C-alpha positions as a Python dict, from the first residue, in 0.01 Angstrom:
ca = {
    (1, 'M'): (0, 0, 0),
    (2, 'A'): (94, 145, -316),
    (3, 'R'): (82, 518, -476),
    (4, 'F'): (-126, 674, -761),
    (5, 'T'): (-69, 992, -897),
    (6, 'F'): (-349, 1099, -1091),
    (7, 'N'): (-262, 1336, -1358),
    (8, 'L'): (-436, 1604, -1492),
    (9, 'P'): (-618, 1469, -1817),
    (10, 'D'): (-613, 1641, -2177),
    (11, 'I'): (-964, 1788, -2092),
    (12, 'G'): (-1037, 1975, -2421),
    (13, 'E'): (-860, 2059, -2834),
    (14, 'G'): (-635, 2260, -2769),
    (15, 'I'): (-644, 2290, -2359),
    (16, 'A'): (-241, 2350, -2270),
    (17, 'E'): (-355, 2422, -1884),
    (18, 'A'): (-684, 2452, -1633),
    (19, 'E'): (-723, 2657, -1296),
    (20, 'I'): (-797, 2526, -983),
    (21, 'V'): (-1122, 2664, -932),
    (22, 'G'): (-1263, 2411, -623),
    (23, 'W'): (-1115, 2155, -453),
    (24, 'H'): (-1380, 1846, -318),
    (25, 'V'): (-1029, 1700, -138),
    (26, 'K'): (-792, 1734, 104),
    (27, 'V'): (-459, 1557, 216),
    (28, 'G'): (-582, 1287, 417),
    (29, 'D'): (-943, 1250, 319),
    (30, 'T'): (-1055, 857, 209),
    (31, 'I'): (-1225, 843, -128),
    (32, 'E'): (-1373, 610, -361),
    (33, 'E'): (-1331, 538, -703),
    (34, 'D'): (-1530, 809, -899),
    (35, 'D'): (-1572, 1050, -622),
    (36, 'Q'): (-1509, 1465, -733),
    (37, 'I'): (-1174, 1519, -638),
    (38, 'A'): (-1143, 1914, -828),
    (39, 'D'): (-1338, 2160, -1042),
    (40, 'M'): (-1076, 2259, -1307),
    (41, 'M'): (-1147, 2569, -1484),
    (42, 'T'): (-1030, 2614, -1891),
    (43, 'D'): (-1024, 2929, -2146),
    (44, 'K'): (-1387, 2727, -2217),
    (45, 'A'): (-1544, 2563, -1905),
    (46, 'T'): (-1543, 2442, -1557),
    (47, 'V'): (-1494, 2058, -1577),
    (48, 'E'): (-1524, 1834, -1285),
    (49, 'M'): (-1227, 1581, -1190),
    (50, 'E'): (-1288, 1241, -1053),
    (51, 'S'): (-1111, 983, -879),
    (52, 'P'): (-994, 677, -1098),
    (53, 'V'): (-925, 461, -769),
    (54, 'S'): (-1012, 431, -397),
    (55, 'G'): (-751, 546, -152),
    (56, 'K'): (-619, 807, 88),
    (57, 'V'): (-524, 1142, -49),
    (58, 'I'): (-152, 1219, 78),
    (59, 'E'): (-76, 1500, -233),
    (60, 'V'): (-280, 1775, -351),
    (61, 'A'): (-122, 1968, -658),
    (62, 'G'): (-148, 2336, -520),
    (63, 'E'): (-413, 2581, -376),
    (64, 'V'): (-762, 2734, -502),
    (65, 'G'): (-635, 2950, -825),
    (66, 'D'): (-333, 2804, -885),
    (67, 'V'): (-257, 2681, -1287),
    (68, 'I'): (-130, 2337, -1378),
    (69, 'A'): (-42, 2192, -1709),
    (70, 'I'): (-253, 1912, -1907),
    (71, 'G'): (-40, 1548, -1775),
    (72, 'S'): (104, 1729, -1495),
    (73, 'M'): (9, 1545, -1094),
    (74, 'L'): (-313, 1675, -959),
    (75, 'V'): (-366, 1462, -687),
    (76, 'V'): (-180, 1138, -496),
    (77, 'I'): (-382, 845, -354),
    (78, 'E'): (-216, 588, -153),
    (79, 'T'): (-384, 253, -214),
    (80, 'E'): (-410, -87, -100),
    (81, 'G'): (-268, -343, -262),
    (82, 'E'): (-52, -301, -591),
    (83, 'A'): (-274, -38, -804),
    (84, 'E'): (-239, -103, -1170),
    (85, 'E'): (-179, 219, -1371),
    (86, 'D'): (-463, 387, -1505),
    (87, 'A'): (-606, 243, -1822),
    (88, 'A'): (-621, 590, -1986),
    (89, 'G'): (-281, 660, -1918),
    (90, 'Q'): (-435, 892, -1635),
    (91, 'G'): (-168, 852, -1372),
    (92, 'S'): (119, 604, -1214),
    (93, 'V'): (216, 427, -1003),
    (94, 'T'): (493, 383, -742),
    (95, 'V'): (484, 93, -476),
    (96, 'A'): (570, 156, -155),
    (97, 'P'): (874, -46, -5),
    (98, 'A'): (682, -252, 312),
    (99, 'S'): (910, -97, 548),
    (100, 'E'): (871, 283, 476),
    (101, 'E'): (654, 489, 648),
    (102, 'N'): (432, 641, 486),
    (103, 'T'): (297, 941, 681),
    (104, 'P'): (59, 1219, 535),
    (105, 'L'): (184, 1509, 405),
    (106, 'P'): (57, 1801, 655),
    (107, 'E'): (-234, 1924, 552),
    (108, 'P'): (-255, 2243, 305),
    (109, 'V'): (-469, 2535, 380),
    (110, 'Q'): (-780, 2538, 186),
    (111, 'E'): (-811, 2880, 3),
    (112, 'Q'): (-1199, 2902, -120),
    (113, 'P'): (-1335, 3130, -359),
    (114, 'V'): (-1396, 3458, -131),
    (115, 'A'): (-1737, 3606, -147),
    (116, 'A'): (-1865, 3889, -57),
    (117, 'A'): (-1927, 3922, 296),
    (118, 'V'): (-2272, 4020, 338),
    (119, 'E'): (-2516, 4088, 621),
    (120, 'P'): (-2842, 3912, 574),
    (121, 'S'): (-3105, 4124, 502),
    (122, 'G'): (-3323, 4056, 887),
    (123, 'A'): (-3004, 4049, 1072),
    (124, 'K'): (-2966, 4374, 1339),
    (125, 'S'): (-2647, 4474, 1423),
    (126, 'E'): (-2641, 4514, 1821),
    (127, 'K'): (-2641, 4770, 1976),
    (128, 'K'): (-2430, 4902, 2288),
    (129, 'S'): (-2600, 5133, 2515),
    (130, 'D'): (-2466, 5481, 2539),
    (131, 'P'): (-2469, 5570, 2914),
    (132, 'S'): (-2425, 5990, 2855),
    (133, 'P'): (-2723, 6179, 2802),
    (134, 'S'): (-2861, 6183, 2427),
    (135, 'P'): (-2890, 6508, 2300),
    (136, 'V'): (-3278, 6513, 2298),
    (137, 'Q'): (-3228, 6457, 2681),
    (138, 'S'): (-3000, 6761, 2746),
    (139, 'H'): (-3240, 6974, 2532),
    (140, 'G'): (-3293, 7132, 2837),
    (141, 'T'): (-2903, 7316, 2839),
    (142, 'A'): (-3016, 7418, 2479),
    (143, 'E'): (-3268, 7654, 2643),
    (144, 'K'): (-2955, 7868, 2777),
    (145, 'V'): (-2804, 7951, 2484),
    (146, 'L'): (-2911, 8250, 2263),
    (147, 'A'): (-3133, 8169, 1970),
    (148, 'S'): (-3472, 8220, 1770),
    (149, 'P'): (-3779, 7994, 1810),
    (150, 'A'): (-3713, 7885, 1453),
    (151, 'V'): (-3328, 7717, 1517),
    (152, 'R'): (-3416, 7571, 1839),
    (153, 'Q'): (-3754, 7423, 1655),
    (154, 'R'): (-3482, 7254, 1410),
    (155, 'A'): (-3233, 7181, 1679),
    (156, 'K'): (-3490, 6983, 1859),
    (157, 'D'): (-3605, 6774, 1562),
    (158, 'L'): (-3312, 6685, 1504),
    (159, 'G'): (-3159, 6598, 1821),
    (160, 'V'): (-2910, 6837, 1824),
    (161, 'D'): (-2781, 6988, 2200),
    (162, 'L'): (-2751, 7374, 2110),
    (163, 'S'): (-2511, 7405, 2436),
    (164, 'E'): (-2254, 7180, 2199),
    (165, 'I'): (-2262, 7418, 1895),
    (166, 'K'): (-1995, 7748, 1919),
    (167, 'P'): (-2221, 8072, 1862),
    (168, 'A'): (-2158, 8376, 1642),
    (169, 'A'): (-1954, 8676, 1784),
    (170, 'D'): (-2213, 8785, 1913),
    (171, 'G'): (-2340, 8499, 2125),
    (172, 'R'): (-2646, 8420, 1941),
    (173, 'I'): (-2681, 8060, 1736),
    (174, 'R'): (-2846, 8090, 1432),
    (175, 'H'): (-2925, 7828, 1108),
    (176, 'A'): (-2575, 7908, 925),
    (177, 'D'): (-2393, 7811, 1266),
    (178, 'L'): (-2614, 7501, 1295),
    (179, 'D'): (-2597, 7372, 937),
    (180, 'A'): (-2175, 7403, 993),
    (181, 'F'): (-2194, 7168, 1290),
    (182, 'L'): (-2410, 6965, 1132),
    (183, 'S'): (-2131, 6922, 802),
    (184, 'Y'): (-1878, 6847, 1028),
    (185, 'N'): (-2074, 6569, 1171),
    (186, 'G'): (-2001, 6658, 1524),
    (187, 'A'): (-2335, 6586, 1753),
    (188, 'K'): (-2363, 6307, 1944),
    (189, 'G'): (-2592, 6094, 1822),
    (190, 'F'): (-2468, 6191, 1472),
    (191, 'A'): (-2424, 5809, 1329),
    (192, 'A'): (-2267, 5749, 994),
    (193, 'S'): (-2532, 5675, 733),
    (194, 'A'): (-2395, 5365, 709),
    (195, 'A'): (-2171, 5130, 953),
    (196, 'P'): (-1798, 5137, 824),
    (197, 'R'): (-1778, 4778, 653),
    (198, 'K'): (-1365, 4597, 700),
    (199, 'D'): (-1142, 4588, 395),
    (200, 'E'): (-1134, 4269, 247),
    (201, 'E'): (-894, 4086, -5),
    (202, 'I'): (-1058, 3872, -263),
    (203, 'K'): (-863, 3649, -447),
    (204, 'V'): (-953, 3720, -867),
    (205, 'I'): (-979, 3278, -970),
    (206, 'G'): (-1200, 3120, -1201),
    (207, 'L'): (-1465, 3269, -1455),
    (208, 'R'): (-1375, 3624, -1278),
    (209, 'R'): (-1009, 3581, -1365),
    (210, 'R'): (-1082, 3478, -1676),
    (211, 'I'): (-1358, 3784, -1780),
    (212, 'A'): (-1087, 4012, -1647),
    (213, 'E'): (-814, 3878, -1900),
    (214, 'N'): (-1058, 3812, -2146),
    (215, 'M'): (-1192, 4184, -2115),
    (216, 'Q'): (-807, 4308, -2075),
    (217, 'A'): (-728, 4164, -2415),
    (218, 'A'): (-1004, 4284, -2632),
    (219, 'K'): (-907, 4652, -2467),
    (220, 'R'): (-573, 4607, -2512),
    (221, 'H'): (-548, 4452, -2900),
    (222, 'I'): (-877, 4628, -2995),
    (223, 'P'): (-941, 5012, -3136),
    (224, 'H'): (-1323, 5059, -2992),
    (225, 'F'): (-1567, 5274, -3129),
    (226, 'T'): (-1910, 5299, -3052),
    (227, 'Y'): (-2204, 5408, -3245),
    (228, 'V'): (-2607, 5493, -3056),
    (229, 'E'): (-2866, 5538, -3255),
    (230, 'E'): (-3253, 5601, -3109),
    (231, 'C'): (-3517, 5344, -3261),
    (232, 'D'): (-3906, 5372, -3251),
    (233, 'V'): (-4035, 5064, -3148),
    (234, 'T'): (-4374, 5117, -3049),
    (235, 'A'): (-4527, 4948, -3330),
    (236, 'L'): (-4231, 4635, -3276),
    (237, 'E'): (-4402, 4594, -2881),
    (238, 'Q'): (-4779, 4640, -3019),
    (239, 'L'): (-4598, 4307, -3252),
    (240, 'R'): (-4507, 4156, -2987),
    (241, 'A'): (-4785, 4172, -2748),
    (242, 'Q'): (-5025, 4065, -3078),
    (243, 'L'): (-4780, 3791, -3066),
    (244, 'N'): (-4774, 3655, -2756),
    (245, 'E'): (-5147, 3700, -2701),
    (246, 'G'): (-5173, 3398, -2880),
    (247, 'R'): (-4819, 3243, -2826),
    (248, 'G'): (-5014, 2873, -2651),
    (249, 'Q'): (-4744, 2669, -2502),
    (250, 'R'): (-4482, 2857, -2696),
    (251, 'P'): (-4216, 3031, -2467),
    (252, 'K'): (-4298, 3385, -2389),
    (253, 'L'): (-4161, 3666, -2634),
    (254, 'T'): (-3930, 3951, -2528),
    (255, 'M'): (-3728, 4219, -2738),
    (256, 'L'): (-3424, 3999, -2751),
    (257, 'P'): (-3542, 3784, -3054),
    (258, 'L'): (-3728, 4084, -3267),
    (259, 'L'): (-3371, 4182, -3225),
    (260, 'I'): (-3227, 3887, -3321),
    (261, 'A'): (-3436, 3867, -3611),
    (262, 'A'): (-3351, 4194, -3745),
    (263, 'I'): (-2954, 4169, -3712),
    (264, 'C'): (-2955, 3821, -3869),
    (265, 'K'): (-3170, 3957, -4170),
    (266, 'T'): (-2914, 4298, -4212),
    (267, 'L'): (-2617, 4128, -4175),
    (268, 'P'): (-2606, 3970, -4521),
    (269, 'A'): (-2532, 4267, -4653),
    (270, 'F'): (-2254, 4425, -4405),
    (271, 'P'): (-2050, 4087, -4382),
    (272, 'M'): (-1739, 4270, -4226),
    (273, 'I'): (-1990, 4296, -3915),
    (274, 'N'): (-2001, 3887, -3872),
    (275, 'A'): (-1617, 3840, -3874),
    (276, 'R'): (-1336, 3748, -3647),
    (277, 'Y'): (-1005, 3906, -3674),
    (278, 'D'): (-725, 3693, -3596),
    (279, 'D'): (-463, 3929, -3523),
    (280, 'E'): (-147, 3724, -3517),
    (281, 'A'): (-205, 3551, -3839),
    (282, 'N'): (-335, 3888, -3990),
    (283, 'V'): (-628, 3713, -4095),
    (284, 'I'): (-1036, 3809, -4160),
    (285, 'T'): (-1284, 3571, -4156),
    (286, 'R'): (-1614, 3645, -4272),
    (287, 'Y'): (-1911, 3406, -4164),
    (288, 'G'): (-2231, 3313, -4352),
    (289, 'S'): (-2382, 3146, -4053),
    (290, 'V'): (-2459, 3356, -3731),
    (291, 'H'): (-2359, 3209, -3430),
    (292, 'L'): (-2468, 3512, -3185),
    (293, 'G'): (-2314, 3524, -2826),
    (294, 'M'): (-2541, 3624, -2598),
    (295, 'A'): (-2357, 3766, -2264),
    (296, 'T'): (-2556, 3583, -1996),
    (297, 'Q'): (-2498, 3693, -1617),
    (298, 'T'): (-2447, 3435, -1345),
    (299, 'D'): (-2345, 3447, -996),
    (300, 'G'): (-2002, 3383, -1110),
    (301, 'G'): (-1913, 3584, -1344),
    (302, 'L'): (-2061, 3685, -1723),
    (303, 'M'): (-2074, 3374, -1946),
    (304, 'V'): (-2126, 3421, -2295),
    (305, 'P'): (-2358, 3120, -2424),
    (306, 'V'): (-2377, 3095, -2854),
    (307, 'I'): (-2693, 3022, -3041),
    (308, 'R'): (-2581, 2805, -3344),
    (309, 'D'): (-2734, 2954, -3666),
    (310, 'A'): (-2927, 3184, -3540),
    (311, 'Q'): (-3010, 3280, -3893),
    (312, 'A'): (-3207, 3027, -3976),
    (313, 'Q'): (-3442, 3007, -3666),
    (314, 'N'): (-3773, 3143, -3602),
    (315, 'L'): (-3917, 3424, -3335),
    (316, 'W'): (-4016, 3126, -3111),
    (317, 'Q'): (-3652, 2887, -3203),
    (318, 'L'): (-3500, 3221, -3080),
    (319, 'A'): (-3692, 3257, -2756),
    (320, 'R'): (-3684, 2919, -2668),
    (321, 'E'): (-3284, 2852, -2745),
    (322, 'I'): (-3203, 3252, -2539),
    (323, 'K'): (-3443, 3072, -2239),
    (324, 'R'): (-3225, 2692, -2282),
    (325, 'L'): (-2867, 2865, -2276),
    (326, 'A'): (-2944, 3122, -1997),
    (327, 'D'): (-3078, 2868, -1747),
    (328, 'A'): (-2759, 2635, -1889),
    (329, 'S'): (-2504, 2898, -1786),
    (330, 'R'): (-2687, 2968, -1475),
    (331, 'D'): (-2711, 2676, -1307),
    (332, 'G'): (-2359, 2544, -1475),
    (333, 'S'): (-2489, 2255, -1721),
    (334, 'A'): (-2357, 2458, -2009),
    (335, 'K'): (-2135, 2252, -2246),
    (336, 'S'): (-1785, 2323, -2360),
    (337, 'A'): (-1918, 2372, -2720),
    (338, 'E'): (-2199, 2596, -2603),
    (339, 'L'): (-1956, 2809, -2446),
    (340, 'S'): (-1735, 2856, -2768),
    (341, 'G'): (-1742, 2931, -3148),
    (342, 'S'): (-1988, 3310, -3133),
    (343, 'T'): (-1927, 3540, -3446),
    (344, 'L'): (-2105, 3812, -3315),
    (345, 'T'): (-2222, 3905, -2961),
    (346, 'I'): (-2553, 4094, -2811),
    (347, 'T'): (-2533, 4176, -2423),
    (348, 'S'): (-2830, 4331, -2310),
    (349, 'L'): (-2922, 4441, -1975),
    (350, 'G'): (-3278, 4464, -1992),
    (351, 'P'): (-3476, 4675, -1825),
    (352, 'L'): (-3169, 4823, -1667),
    (353, 'G'): (-2961, 4888, -1996),
    (354, 'G'): (-2933, 5262, -1934),
    (355, 'V'): (-2975, 5510, -2229),
    (356, 'A'): (-2648, 5408, -2434),
    (357, 'T'): (-2386, 5160, -2344),
    (358, 'T'): (-2000, 5103, -2493),
    (359, 'P'): (-1998, 4723, -2513),
    (360, 'V'): (-1628, 4566, -2501),
    (361, 'I'): (-1633, 4350, -2790),
    (362, 'N'): (-1573, 3977, -2760),
    (363, 'R'): (-1243, 3890, -2897),
    (364, 'P'): (-1173, 3808, -3142),
    (365, 'E'): (-1464, 3877, -3311),
    (366, 'V'): (-1489, 4234, -3460),
    (367, 'A'): (-1833, 4391, -3305),
    (368, 'I'): (-2054, 4384, -3035),
    (369, 'I'): (-2471, 4509, -3024),
    (370, 'G'): (-2608, 4631, -2716),
    (371, 'P'): (-2964, 4696, -2714),
    (372, 'N'): (-3087, 4941, -2398),
    (373, 'R'): (-3401, 5038, -2204),
    (374, 'I'): (-3714, 5113, -2390),
    (375, 'V'): (-3859, 5479, -2232),
    (376, 'E'): (-4181, 5696, -2308),
    (377, 'R'): (-4101, 6008, -2495),
    (378, 'P'): (-4323, 6236, -2640),
    (379, 'M'): (-4219, 6259, -2989),
    (380, 'F'): (-4343, 6495, -3334),
    (381, 'V'): (-4561, 6230, -3547),
    (382, 'P'): (-4722, 6300, -3882),
    (383, 'D'): (-5056, 6393, -3861),
    (384, 'G'): (-5224, 6215, -4184),
    (385, 'M'): (-5279, 6549, -4299),
    (386, 'G'): (-4923, 6706, -4444),
    (387, 'G'): (-4895, 6871, -4026),
    (388, 'E'): (-4730, 6688, -3723),
    (389, 'R'): (-4918, 6602, -3410),
    (390, 'I'): (-4729, 6506, -3048),
    (391, 'E'): (-4768, 6188, -2932),
    (392, 'K'): (-4632, 5899, -2644),
    (393, 'R'): (-4410, 5670, -2824),
    (394, 'K'): (-4179, 5379, -2739),
    (395, 'L'): (-3821, 5485, -2787),
    (396, 'M'): (-3483, 5241, -2746),
    (397, 'N'): (-3130, 5313, -2822),
    (398, 'I'): (-2913, 5064, -2965),
    (399, 'S'): (-2550, 5078, -2916),
    (400, 'I'): (-2271, 4884, -3129),
    (401, 'S'): (-1896, 4889, -3065),
    (402, 'C'): (-1655, 4751, -3359),
    (403, 'D'): (-1309, 4667, -3395),
    (404, 'H'): (-1189, 4981, -3567),
    (405, 'R'): (-945, 4795, -3773),
    (406, 'V'): (-1164, 4593, -3945),
    (407, 'V'): (-1529, 4787, -3927),
    (408, 'D'): (-1507, 5152, -4083),
    (409, 'G'): (-1750, 5360, -3883),
    (410, 'Y'): (-1984, 5466, -4158),
    (411, 'D'): (-2025, 5072, -4224),
    (412, 'A'): (-2108, 5049, -3848),
    (413, 'A'): (-2340, 5361, -3872),
    (414, 'C'): (-2562, 5189, -4200),
    (415, 'F'): (-2576, 4857, -4057),
    (416, 'V'): (-2740, 5012, -3728),
    (417, 'Q'): (-3001, 5233, -3963),
    (418, 'E'): (-3093, 4912, -4183),
    (419, 'I'): (-3188, 4712, -3865),
    (420, 'K'): (-3362, 5049, -3718),
    (421, 'K'): (-3590, 5018, -4009),
    (422, 'L'): (-3680, 4684, -3979),
    (423, 'M'): (-3748, 4782, -3597),
    (424, 'E'): (-3954, 5037, -3687),
    (425, 'A'): (-4165, 4857, -3916),
    (426, 'P'): (-4166, 4519, -3772),
    (427, 'A'): (-4349, 4363, -4060),
    (428, 'L'): (-4080, 4330, -4260),
    (429, 'I'): (-3871, 4146, -3998),
    (430, 'L'): (-4119, 3857, -4077),
    (431, 'A'): (-4145, 3916, -4429),
    (432, 'N'): (-3934, 3664, -4662),
}
């Protein structure tokens, strides 16, 4: 028998450590070569570790949420015969003496990521019967107290026993007394609007921990400011509808490809927006190409896949790439290279976008753009005869947060104003 130590291999350029986000084995399991061992998360992606040998797991590196260094032990596997060292240098072998009793180590407690306990929508909580009479059943008692017919009827409708309410000094129960009784929830049968939930502790691991660390670093290091502008997108929405009517097999256009095209057309005049700031080296890099990060909500949390060279793609190509990257992020198939290297980020909540947002910058970038929900409101518009008329228009706010160390407020406002011009005259977006 031999012991094979599988060390965590180098899983990415510049990666010094990785977090255990899921175990596929435990001490005592028998595994085959190429079986999955664990899921490891770097600051860029989740990588599946596979066993290079067959055997029995006798030791694991730690629990879910632990961070281990590249090159350190991940698992120890007991193999048959005298196993050879892995050719890739990922493991080492210790041959156990024949007389040694290789007793497996005690199994560690498996701590998996904890999900919020949500009762299925179809489930019904078990109700215990209450032997005491309900307020409605004891309404006969309520007839003996002094109260107006209106108060009695209201109490009956609410299922409140008037005999349980303390009357005023003259002994008569009034609406105010009933209100006071209800406000303190003192009536039998008056349950809270929702059953209390049990307290729960959720270990912050994996993608959620990465998000927390990145957001904390961004707010700690970057002096944010946010600018919001309103755009009339009535004509843009009409253009989008016309393009979708003749799209054929091409993907359906949302507002996002049109906004991205407007951003890319505007950025050459505002190079300080499409930039990254290395605050340790004190160097700002302005990029010629637009590698646009796209904040995407997944079951595990927020991910930011990157549209490479967005400025070189037409509307249909952008729509196709947006869908492909969003799907890959949500099903876990996005590659590490697709989740890094952005120079500017856009974050959209679609119909949930709200009136305005104050998005957090995706460090080390210096700006992030957030389109908000489209709403319909009346506006004064020119009537063509020198006057104005009231007309229903579609309006959308665009929010931008910037790093004030790099971007001045004036520049951010001018940048958004130029985008506004394109959005309100959408033929300019398509013009060369």
